[in-house]
C-alpha positions as CSV (number, residue, x, y, z in Angstrom):
1,M,0.0,0.0,0.0
2,A,1.1,3.6,-0.5
3,D,2.9,5.4,2.3
4,F,0.0,7.8,2.4
5,F,-2.3,5.1,3.7
6,Y,0.2,2.8,5.5
7,R,3.0,4.7,7.2
8,E,5.0,4.7,10.4
9,S,3.7,6.9,13.1
10,S,5.8,9.8,14.3
11,V,4.0,10.0,17.6
12,S,6.2,10.0,20.6
13,Q,4.8,7.8,23.3
14,P,5.4,8.7,27.0
15,A,6.9,6.0,29.2
16,G,5.4,4.7,32.3
17,N,1.9,5.4,33.8
18,R,-0.1,8.5,33.0
19,I,0.8,11.7,34.9
20,R,-0.6,14.5,32.8
21,N,-2.7,17.4,33.8
22,N,-3.0,21.1,33.5
23,A,-3.8,21.2,29.7
24,W,-3.9,24.7,28.2
25,V,-5.5,26.1,25.0
26,T,-5.6,29.3,23.2
27,V,-7.6,30.6,20.3
28,T,-6.3,33.7,18.6
29,G,-7.9,35.9,16.0
30,E,-7.3,39.3,14.6
31,G,-7.4,41.6,17.6
32,F,-9.0,39.1,20.0
33,A,-7.8,36.0,21.8
34,L,-9.3,33.5,24.3
35,P,-8.6,33.1,27.0
36,V,-8.4,36.8,27.7
37,D,-5.6,38.4,30.0
38,T,-6.9,37.9,33.5
39,S,-3.9,38.9,35.5
40,G,-5.8,41.2,37.8
41,M,-9.2,41.6,39.5
42,K,-10.4,44.3,37.0
43,S,-9.3,42.3,33.8
44,T,-11.0,39.3,35.2
45,Y,-14.3,40.6,36.7
46,N,-14.9,43.9,35.1
47,P,-12.7,44.5,32.0
48,N,-15.2,46.6,30.1
49,G,-16.5,48.7,33.0
50,T,-20.0,46.8,32.6
51,G,-19.7,45.1,36.0
52,R,-19.5,41.6,34.0
53,P,-16.5,39.4,33.8
54,A,-14.3,38.6,30.9
55,A,-15.1,36.1,28.1
56,I,-14.4,32.4,28.9
57,L,-13.4,29.7,26.6
58,K,-15.6,26.7,27.1
59,S,-14.2,23.9,25.0
60,V,-12.0,23.3,21.8
61,K,-12.2,20.2,19.5
62,V,-9.7,19.7,16.8
63,E,-10.5,16.8,14.4
64,L,-8.9,15.0,11.6
65,K,-11.4,14.8,8.8
66,G,-11.5,14.7,4.9
67,E,-11.9,11.8,2.6
68,A,-8.3,10.8,3.4
69,G,-8.2,12.4,6.7
70,S,-5.6,15.0,5.8
71,L,-7.7,18.2,6.8
72,R,-8.2,19.5,10.3
73,H,-11.4,21.0,11.5
74,A,-11.9,22.9,14.7
75,E,-15.0,23.7,16.8
76,V,-14.7,26.3,19.5
77,S,-17.3,27.4,22.0
78,F,-17.1,30.3,24.3
79,V,-19.2,32.7,26.4
80,C,-19.2,36.6,26.3
81,F,-20.9,38.2,29.4
82,D,-21.4,41.7,27.8
83,K,-22.1,43.2,24.4
84,T,-18.6,44.9,24.3
85,S,-16.8,41.6,24.6
86,F,-19.2,40.1,22.0
87,D,-18.6,42.9,19.5
88,N,-14.9,42.4,19.8
89,A,-15.0,38.5,19.5
90,E,-17.5,38.8,16.6
91,K,-15.2,40.9,14.4
92,S,-12.3,38.4,15.0
93,L,-13.9,35.0,15.3
94,L,-17.5,34.9,14.0
95,L,-17.1,36.1,10.4
96,P,-16.6,33.4,7.6
97,G,-13.2,33.7,6.1
98,K,-11.4,35.0,9.3
99,T,-8.2,33.3,10.1
100,V,-7.7,31.9,13.6
101,T,-4.9,30.0,15.4
102,V,-5.6,27.3,17.7
103,A,-2.7,26.1,20.1
104,Y,-2.8,23.5,22.8
105,G,-0.6,21.4,25.1
106,Y,0.4,20.8,28.7
107,V,1.8,23.2,31.2
108,G,4.6,21.0,32.4
109,P,3.6,17.3,33.3
110,E,6.0,14.8,34.5
111,S,5.2,12.7,31.4
112,P,5.5,15.3,28.6
113,S,3.8,15.3,25.2
114,D,4.3,17.6,22.2
115,G,1.6,20.3,21.8
116,G,0.1,21.5,18.6
117,S,-0.5,24.7,16.9
118,H,-2.6,25.0,13.7
119,E,-4.2,27.8,11.6
120,F,-7.8,27.6,10.4
121,R,-10.2,29.6,8.4
122,V,-13.9,30.1,9.8
123,F,-16.6,28.8,7.7
124,D,-19.6,28.7,10.0
125,Y,-20.7,30.3,13.3
126,S,-23.6,30.8,15.7
127,F,-24.6,32.6,18.9
128,K,-27.6,33.0,21.1
129,I,-28.5,35.4,23.8
130,T,-29.4,33.7,27.1
131,K,-31.9,34.9,29.6
132,E,-29.0,36.4,31.6
133,N,-28.1,38.3,28.4
134,Y,-24.9,36.4,28.1
135,F,-23.7,35.7,24.5
136,D,-23.3,31.8,24.0
137,C,-21.0,31.6,20.9
138,S,-19.4,29.0,18.8
139,F,-17.7,28.6,15.4
140,K,-16.4,25.9,13.1
141,A,-13.2,26.3,11.0
142,V,-11.2,24.3,8.5
143,G,-7.5,24.0,8.1
144,K,-6.1,26.4,5.4
145,G,-5.7,23.4,3.0
146,G,-9.5,22.8,3.0
147,T,-10.8,25.5,0.7
148,Y,-10.5,23.5,-2.7
149,G,-13.7,21.7,-1.8
150,K,-15.8,24.9,-2.5
151,L,-13.9,25.8,-5.8
152,D,-16.5,26.5,-8.6
153,L,-14.8,26.5,-12.0
154,F,-18.0,27.9,-13.7
155,G,-17.1,31.0,-15.7
156,K,-13.6,31.1,-14.0
157,G,-11.6,30.0,-17.0
158,K,-9.2,32.4,-18.9
159,W,-9.2,30.8,-22.4
160,P,-7.2,31.7,-25.6
161,A,-9.4,33.9,-28.1
162,K,-10.0,30.9,-30.3
163,K,-12.9,29.3,-32.2
164,F,-13.7,25.7,-32.9
165,I,-16.1,24.0,-35.2
166,T,-19.3,22.7,-33.3
167,N,-20.3,20.2,-36.1
168,Y,-19.0,19.3,-39.6
169,D,-22.3,19.5,-41.1
170,G,-21.5,21.5,-44.2
171,F,-22.1,24.8,-42.5
172,N,-19.3,24.2,-40.0
173,D,-20.4,26.9,-37.6
174,K,-17.6,28.1,-35.2
175,I,-18.0,29.5,-31.7
176,K,-15.6,31.0,-29.2
177,V,-13.9,28.8,-26.7
178,A,-15.8,29.4,-23.4
179,S,-15.2,26.3,-21.4
180,L,-12.9,23.3,-20.7
181,F,-14.8,21.1,-23.0
182,D,-14.7,23.6,-25.8
183,Y,-10.9,24.0,-25.4
184,V,-10.5,20.2,-25.6
185,D,-12.4,20.2,-28.9
186,Y,-10.3,23.2,-30.2
187,Q,-7.1,21.6,-29.3
188,I,-8.0,18.2,-31.0
189,Q,-9.2,20.0,-34.2
190,N,-6.2,22.2,-34.3
191,S,-3.6,19.5,-33.4
192,S,-5.0,17.0,-36.0
193,G,-5.1,19.6,-38.8
194,Q,-9.0,19.7,-39.0
195,G,-9.6,23.2,-37.6
196,D,-10.5,24.7,-41.0
197,S,-11.5,21.5,-42.9
198,K,-14.9,20.9,-44.6
199,G,-15.1,17.5,-42.8
200,F,-13.4,15.8,-39.7
201,D,-11.2,13.1,-41.4
202,P,-7.7,13.3,-39.9
203,G,-7.1,9.6,-40.7
204,H,-7.6,6.5,-38.8
205,G,-5.0,6.4,-35.9
206,T,-3.9,10.0,-36.1
207,S,-2.3,10.8,-32.7
208,G,0.4,12.8,-31.2
209,K,1.1,15.8,-29.0
210,L,-1.4,18.7,-28.6
211,K,-0.2,22.0,-29.9
212,D,-0.4,23.7,-26.6
213,G,1.9,21.0,-25.1
214,S,-0.6,20.1,-22.3
215,G,-0.8,16.4,-23.4
216,Y,-1.7,14.0,-26.2
217,Y,-4.7,13.1,-28.4
218,G,-5.7,10.3,-30.7
219,C,-8.4,9.7,-33.2
220,L,-9.9,6.4,-34.3
221,K,-12.6,5.6,-37.0
222,A,-15.7,4.7,-35.2
223,P,-17.5,1.5,-35.6
224,E,-20.7,1.8,-37.7
225,E,-22.9,1.5,-34.8
226,Y,-21.3,4.5,-33.1
227,N,-24.0,7.0,-32.6
228,P,-23.9,8.7,-29.1
229,P,-25.8,12.1,-28.6
230,T,-22.5,13.7,-27.8
231,K,-20.7,12.8,-31.1
232,I,-19.4,15.4,-33.4
233,G,-20.5,14.7,-37.0
234,G,-17.7,14.0,-39.4
235,G,-19.4,15.8,-42.4
236,W,-21.0,14.6,-45.6
237,F,-19.8,11.1,-46.7
238,E,-17.2,11.2,-43.9
239,S,-16.8,8.5,-41.2
240,D,-17.3,9.4,-37.6
241,Y,-14.3,9.5,-35.4
242,I,-13.9,8.8,-31.7
243,Q,-11.5,11.3,-30.2
244,Y,-9.4,11.0,-27.2
245,V,-7.3,13.3,-25.0
246,S,-4.8,12.3,-22.2
247,F,-5.9,12.6,-18.7
248,G,-2.7,14.5,-18.0
249,A,-3.8,17.1,-20.7
250,I,-7.0,17.6,-18.7
251,I,-5.1,18.2,-15.5
252,K,-2.7,20.8,-17.1
253,M,-5.5,22.6,-18.8
254,I,-7.5,23.0,-15.5
255,N,-4.3,24.2,-13.9
256,K,-3.3,26.7,-16.5
257,H,-6.6,28.0,-17.7
258,M,-8.8,27.8,-14.6
259,L,-7.1,27.3,-11.2
260,E,-4.2,29.8,-12.0
261,H,-6.8,32.6,-12.5
262,I,-8.7,31.9,-9.1
263,D,-7.2,33.9,-6.2
264,D,-6.9,33.3,-2.5
265,P,-5.2,30.9,-2.4
266,K,-3.9,29.6,-5.6
267,H,-4.4,25.8,-6.3
268,K,-3.1,23.2,-8.7
269,L,-4.0,19.5,-9.3
270,A,-0.9,17.4,-8.8
271,L,0.3,13.8,-9.0
272,K,2.9,12.0,-6.9
273,P,3.9,8.3,-7.5
274,S,3.5,7.2,-3.9
275,Y,-0.1,8.7,-3.7
276,S,-1.3,8.5,-7.3
277,N,0.3,5.4,-9.0
278,I,-2.0,2.7,-10.5
279,Q,-1.3,-1.0,-10.7
280,T,-1.7,-2.1,-14.3
281,G,-0.5,-5.7,-14.1
282,F,-2.4,-8.7,-12.4
283,P,-1.6,-12.4,-12.6
284,D,-4.1,-13.0,-15.3
285,G,-3.3,-9.9,-17.4
286,L,-3.4,-6.1,-17.8
287,V,-6.2,-3.9,-16.8
288,W,-8.0,-2.8,-19.9
289,S,-11.0,-0.4,-20.4
290,A,-14.5,-2.1,-20.5
291,D,-15.8,0.9,-22.3
292,P,-13.3,1.9,-25.1
293,V,-15.5,4.7,-26.4
294,M,-15.3,6.5,-23.0
295,M,-11.6,5.7,-22.4
296,L,-8.7,3.8,-23.3
297,F,-5.7,2.4,-21.4
298,P,-2.9,2.5,-23.9
299,Y,0.0,-0.1,-23.5
300,A,3.1,-0.8,-25.7
301,A,2.2,-1.6,-29.4
302,G,1.1,-5.1,-29.9
303,T,-0.2,-5.6,-26.4
304,K,-3.2,-7.8,-26.6
305,E,-5.1,-5.7,-24.1
306,N,-5.0,-2.9,-26.6
307,D,-7.3,-4.7,-29.1
308,Y,-11.1,-5.4,-28.8
309,S,-11.2,-8.2,-31.4
310,D,-9.3,-11.5,-31.8
311,K,-8.6,-10.5,-35.3
312,A,-6.9,-7.2,-34.7
313,G,-3.3,-8.3,-34.2
314,K,-0.3,-6.0,-34.1
315,S,-1.4,-3.9,-37.1
316,G,-4.4,-2.6,-35.3
317,G,-6.8,-4.6,-37.5
318,S,-9.6,-3.1,-39.7
319,E,-10.8,0.3,-39.1
320,D,-14.2,-0.6,-37.7
321,M,-12.4,-2.1,-34.6
322,I,-11.3,0.0,-31.7
323,S,-7.7,-0.6,-31.0
324,V,-4.8,1.3,-29.3
325,N,-2.6,-0.4,-31.7
326,S,-4.0,1.6,-34.4
327,F,-2.5,4.9,-33.2
328,K,0.3,6.0,-35.6
329,G,1.8,9.0,-33.7
330,Y,3.4,9.1,-30.4
331,I,1.4,8.8,-27.2
332,P,2.7,7.8,-23.7
333,R,2.1,4.2,-22.9
334,L,1.3,2.6,-19.6
335,T,3.9,0.1,-18.4
336,K,3.0,-3.5,-17.4
337,N,3.3,-3.1,-13.7
338,V,2.8,0.3,-12.1
339,D,2.4,3.7,-13.7
340,S,0.8,7.1,-13.5
341,P,-2.9,7.7,-14.2
342,D,-2.1,10.7,-16.4
343,K,-1.5,8.4,-19.4
344,I,-5.1,7.3,-19.5
345,L,-6.9,8.5,-22.6
346,L,-10.4,10.0,-21.9
347,G,-12.9,10.0,-24.7
348,R,-14.3,13.2,-25.9
349,D,-17.8,11.6,-25.5
350,L,-17.0,11.1,-21.8
351,L,-16.2,14.8,-21.4
352,R,-19.1,16.0,-23.3
353,T,-21.4,13.8,-21.2
354,I,-20.0,15.3,-18.1
355,A,-20.5,18.8,-19.6
356,Q,-24.2,17.9,-20.3
357,S,-24.7,16.7,-16.8
358,F,-23.7,20.1,-15.4
359,S,-26.1,21.7,-17.8
360,D,-28.8,19.3,-16.6
361,D,-28.0,20.3,-13.1
362,A,-28.5,23.9,-13.9
363,L,-32.0,23.1,-15.4
364,T,-33.1,21.6,-12.1
365,V,-33.0,24.8,-10.1
366,T,-36.1,25.6,-8.1
367,A,-38.3,28.6,-8.8
368,A,-37.0,30.2,-5.7
369,D,-33.4,30.0,-7.1
370,K,-33.9,31.2,-10.6
371,D,-33.1,34.8,-9.7
372,D,-29.9,33.7,-8.0
373,P,-27.2,33.8,-10.6
374,D,-24.9,31.4,-8.6
375,K,-27.6,28.8,-8.3
376,A,-29.3,29.3,-11.6
377,N,-26.1,28.4,-13.5
378,G,-25.7,25.2,-11.7
379,G,-21.9,25.9,-11.2
380,M,-19.0,23.4,-11.9
381,P,-17.3,22.5,-8.7
382,L,-13.8,21.1,-9.1
383,D,-14.3,18.2,-6.8
384,K,-17.6,17.3,-8.6
385,L,-15.9,17.4,-12.1
386,M,-13.1,15.2,-11.0
387,K,-15.4,12.8,-9.2
388,K,-17.3,12.2,-12.4
389,I,-14.1,11.4,-14.3
390,F,-12.8,9.2,-11.4
391,A,-16.0,7.2,-11.0
392,T,-15.7,6.3,-14.8
393,I,-12.1,5.3,-14.4
394,K,-12.9,3.2,-11.4
395,E,-15.8,1.5,-13.2
396,N,-13.8,0.7,-16.3
397,S,-10.8,-0.6,-14.4
398,G,-12.7,-3.2,-12.3
399,G,-12.2,-1.1,-9.2
400,A,-8.4,-1.2,-9.5
401,W,-8.0,2.5,-10.0
402,D,-9.9,4.3,-7.2
403,L,-9.0,7.9,-7.5
404,Y,-10.0,11.0,-5.5
405,L,-8.9,14.5,-4.4
406,D,-7.4,15.5,-1.1
407,Q,-5.1,18.0,0.3
408,D,-2.7,18.5,3.2
409,E,-3.5,21.5,5.3
410,D,0.2,22.2,5.5
411,D,0.3,22.5,1.7
412,P,-2.5,24.8,0.7
413,V,-1.3,24.8,-3.1
414,N,-1.3,21.1,-4.2
415,I,-4.6,19.3,-4.6
416,W,-3.3,15.7,-4.9
417,I,-4.9,13.0,-7.0
418,I,-4.7,10.0,-4.9
419,N,-5.4,6.4,-5.6
420,R,-7.0,4.5,-2.7
421,R,-5.4,1.3,-4.1
422,S,-2.0,2.7,-4.9
423,P,0.7,0.0,-4.9
424,G,3.1,2.2,-3.0
425,D,6.8,1.1,-2.7
426,G,6.4,-2.1,-0.6
427,A,8.7,-0.7,2.2
428,P,8.1,-2.4,5.7
429,V,6.3,-0.1,8.2
430,K,7.1,-0.1,11.9
431,V,3.9,-0.5,14.1
432,L,3.2,1.8,17.0
433,M,2.1,-0.7,19.7
434,L,-0.6,0.5,22.2
435,D,-1.3,-1.9,25.1
436,P,-4.0,-1.0,27.8
437,I,-2.0,-2.1,30.7
438,S,-2.4,-0.1,33.9
439,G,-2.5,3.1,31.9
440,T,0.7,2.6,30.3
441,N,1.6,5.0,27.4
442,G,-1.2,7.3,28.4
443,I,-4.0,5.1,27.4
444,R,-7.3,5.7,29.1
445,E,-9.5,3.3,27.3
446,L,-9.0,1.0,24.4
447,S,-11.9,-0.8,22.5
448,V,-11.6,-3.5,19.9
449,A,-14.8,-4.8,18.4
450,G,-15.2,-7.6,15.9
451,K,-17.7,-7.1,13.1
452,V,-19.2,-10.2,11.6
453,P,-19.5,-10.0,7.7
454,K,-23.0,-10.6,6.2
455,D,-22.0,-13.8,4.4
456,I,-20.6,-15.4,7.6
457,A,-23.7,-14.4,9.5
458,A,-25.8,-15.9,6.8
459,K,-24.0,-19.3,7.1
460,A,-24.3,-19.3,10.8
461,F,-27.9,-18.2,11.2
462,G,-29.4,-19.2,7.9
463,A,-29.5,-17.7,4.4
464,A,-30.4,-14.3,4.1
465,P,-33.9,-13.4,2.4
466,E,-32.3,-12.0,-0.8
467,V,-30.3,-15.1,-1.2
468,E,-33.3,-17.3,-1.0
469,A,-35.2,-15.0,-3.6
470,A,-32.2,-15.2,-6.1
471,V,-32.2,-19.0,-6.0
472,A,-35.9,-19.2,-6.3
473,T,-35.9,-17.3,-9.6
474,V,-33.8,-20.1,-11.4
475,N,-35.9,-22.8,-12.8
476,E,-34.6,-26.5,-13.7
477,D,-34.2,-25.9,-17.3
478,E,-31.8,-22.8,-16.6
479,I,-29.9,-24.9,-14.3
480,E,-29.4,-27.8,-16.5
481,E,-28.4,-25.3,-19.3
482,T,-25.9,-23.7,-16.9
483,D,-24.3,-27.0,-15.9
484,K,-23.6,-27.7,-19.6
485,E,-21.6,-24.5,-20.0
486,P,-17.8,-25.1,-19.3
487,V,-16.1,-23.1,-16.7
488,I,-13.6,-20.8,-18.2
489,S,-10.5,-19.2,-16.7
490,V,-10.3,-15.5,-15.9
491,K,-7.8,-15.1,-18.8
492,E,-10.4,-16.6,-21.3
493,Q,-12.9,-14.2,-19.7
494,Q,-10.8,-11.2,-20.8
495,V,-10.4,-12.4,-24.4
496,N,-14.1,-13.3,-24.8
497,A,-15.2,-10.0,-23.1
498,R,-13.0,-7.9,-25.4
499,K,-14.3,-9.8,-28.5
500,G,-17.7,-9.4,-27.2
501,L,-17.6,-5.7,-27.2
502,Q,-16.8,-5.7,-31.0
503,D,-19.3,-8.4,-31.8
504,G,-21.9,-6.8,-29.7
505,D,-21.4,-3.3,-31.3
506,Y,-20.2,-1.9,-28.0
507,A,-23.8,-1.9,-26.7
508,T,-24.7,-1.7,-23.0
509,K,-24.9,-5.4,-22.6
510,S,-21.5,-6.2,-23.9
511,I,-20.0,-3.3,-21.8
512,T,-21.7,-4.7,-18.7
513,T,-20.1,-8.2,-19.4
514,A,-16.7,-6.5,-20.0
515,K,-16.8,-4.6,-16.7
516,A,-17.5,-7.9,-14.9
517,A,-14.6,-9.5,-16.7
518,V,-12.2,-6.7,-15.7
519,K,-13.4,-6.9,-12.0
520,A,-12.7,-10.7,-12.1
521,L,-9.3,-9.9,-13.3
522,V,-8.5,-7.4,-10.6
523,N,-9.8,-9.7,-7.8
524,N,-8.3,-12.9,-8.9
525,I,-4.8,-13.1,-7.3
526,S,-3.1,-16.0,-5.7
527,S,-2.5,-16.6,-1.9
528,A,1.2,-15.8,-2.5
529,D,0.3,-12.5,-4.2
530,R,-2.1,-11.8,-1.4
531,A,0.8,-12.4,1.1
532,K,2.9,-9.8,-0.8
533,K,0.0,-7.3,-0.7
534,G,-0.3,-7.6,3.1
535,Q,-2.0,-11.0,3.9
536,Y,-0.6,-12.3,7.1
537,D,1.5,-15.4,6.9
538,D,1.3,-18.0,9.7
539,G,4.0,-20.2,8.2
540,P,5.1,-21.7,4.9
541,G,2.1,-22.1,2.6
542,D,-0.4,-20.8,5.3
543,F,-2.3,-17.7,4.0
544,S,-5.6,-18.2,5.7
545,Q,-8.1,-15.4,5.9
546,V,-8.4,-13.1,8.9
547,P,-11.3,-14.3,11.0
548,F,-13.3,-11.1,11.1
549,P,-12.5,-7.5,10.6
550,L,-12.0,-5.4,13.7
551,E,-12.9,-1.8,14.7
552,F,-10.5,-0.1,16.8
553,S,-10.6,3.0,19.0
554,V,-8.4,4.2,21.7
555,T,-8.7,7.3,24.2
556,L,-5.3,8.6,25.2
557,D,-4.0,11.5,27.3
558,G,-3.7,14.3,24.8
559,V,-0.9,13.6,22.2
560,E,-0.2,15.6,19.1
561,G,1.3,14.0,15.9
562,F,-1.2,11.3,14.7
563,K,-1.7,11.4,10.9
564,F,-4.1,9.6,8.6
565,G,-2.5,6.3,7.6
566,D,-0.4,5.9,10.7
567,T,0.0,2.2,11.6
568,I,-0.7,1.2,15.1
569,G,-1.3,-2.2,16.7
570,S,-1.8,-4.1,20.0
571,N,-0.7,-7.4,21.5
572,Y,-3.8,-7.4,23.7
573,L,-6.0,-9.0,21.0
574,P,-7.9,-12.4,21.0
575,T,-5.7,-15.4,20.2
576,R,-7.1,-15.9,16.7
577,Y,-5.8,-12.5,15.7
578,V,-2.2,-13.3,16.8
579,K,0.4,-15.2,14.9
580,A,1.5,-18.5,16.1
581,S,5.1,-17.1,16.0
582,G,4.0,-14.1,18.1
583,G,2.9,-10.6,17.2
584,P,-0.5,-9.5,15.7
585,K,-1.9,-10.8,12.5
586,V,-3.6,-7.5,12.0
587,V,-2.7,-3.9,12.4
588,F,-4.8,-0.8,12.3
589,T,-4.7,2.2,10.1
590,V,-5.6,5.5,11.8
591,T,-8.6,7.1,9.8
592,S,-9.4,10.0,12.2
593,Y,-8.8,11.6,15.5
594,T,-10.3,14.2,17.8
595,H,-8.5,16.4,20.3
596,T,-10.8,17.6,23.1
597,I,-9.5,20.3,25.4
598,S,-11.9,21.2,28.3
599,N,-11.7,21.9,32.0
600,N,-8.0,21.9,32.0
601,D,-8.0,18.3,30.5
602,W,-6.9,17.2,27.1
603,T,-7.9,13.9,25.5
604,T,-7.1,12.4,22.2
605,D,-9.7,9.9,20.6
606,V,-8.2,7.8,17.8
607,T,-10.2,5.6,15.5
608,A,-8.7,3.0,13.1
609,L,-9.6,0.3,10.7
610,S,-8.1,-3.2,10.6
611,R,-5.8,-4.4,8.0
612,I,-3.9,-7.6,7.3
613,R,-0.3,-7.3,8.5
């Protein structure tokens, strides 16, 4: 697994039993801080001459959140006893966008722990006036890296003053580039030499570098049955073409023409091998795209996974067959083990389908929203745009490439494209052991709960209703017919499914079959391969399954330093989770934590998911 998900913890454990007390916390805004200076009687009980005491800080929570837990959120509650204090606090802490710093630690315990200090940006607040005329206040804030989730790309691009052809119908109307999707059309037309042509006919297999240098493109003659609503007509007596552009080009276009022109702060999409890499090779073959009209996974020329017919061969076959082997110009090729997702070729039809989905969203606004320009246009949030692309990649790769966006609050610029199933570098990871013995290591409470999977429960307590219903729908004739069909290997499934796409005219049914085949490819790995990927090993040839998944949580004396993906463990587990040779069969990956500072006490709650060691 990638080091982003499976890494060594940098937390410094205290030795011996817990002796920690006198926690402190400060919340500092622009011109106002909590707790306030209470060094004298007046500053404590009548700082504003109103006969009321200074504002008090009630509690602070700092949580690790986000899809990959790399963002911190803060919740702060406090009380102002007079209007003067409230007015000062409001200007500094209760306005969206205000920057606050939360710092915390211990005054000086015998068993020390590192404190923390983090900067946040306020995004929500509330207050109420009590019957005593006090102001009970609270606000929520997000770490400075958390603002990308609200980025709306609609109307934010700065595009070259260029025009592209909307349809090669004889009139060849041109319009100005006004969006990412328009710019992709312009670049493909311009780079393939078809920007001023009467018809779109660049030649089967035309491919190469886009003229703006952002990435690569490719054009293949479409099968006769190709007729999606998003296609661009090739013109009178011309064949239709399926057009592709590299995922890397989309990333660079968004960065250069959109994100670069959105201020405060600047952002950019970024890839990093240990976060983003995809595994292409599995025991039964390479991952191939189950819907080649929407995307292609290009491998070296002649690779069998490039072709969608058993007749294609190294030449790329006839022009009515989709084949990566048909590309004549240079395009980056995926390697047969691990590579970067920026080489994936996205179909123009996929991009135009996504564009249409945003237009459809805009049409669903309610009557109450029609006069609000922000709601009426529907917007195009960056995270929503990328999720649509990622979902199609995941579906067509059998789940092997599960991408999403996340950001580290200490790096407000880079928005990382992360693969949940990244192969990583395979380096061993040291486990931080936590054992609940007499409060050792500052542990107050440790909980490990076994969760019985549904299939195990069904075996133990009877078949689930839905299983019975599925069985009941099969009649004897169907069973006899099924029994006659030979069982084929996963490798054969891949060949048959690719050929089935061509024979089935790339229709929905054949695409569904192809997706099932690719999923089988990704999930079919040997015991030895499972061991290499993290399956525990009880001895030579013993790669048995983990009995049940475990849910892990622990409450500690406040300690700073946990990160998403930190690997922790405990020897205090049931015997079946312990190796015969000693040590745990499972370890736990930190997914979230919460610091709570209240009443001079600081606790840290950590939750984690079990994984095979």
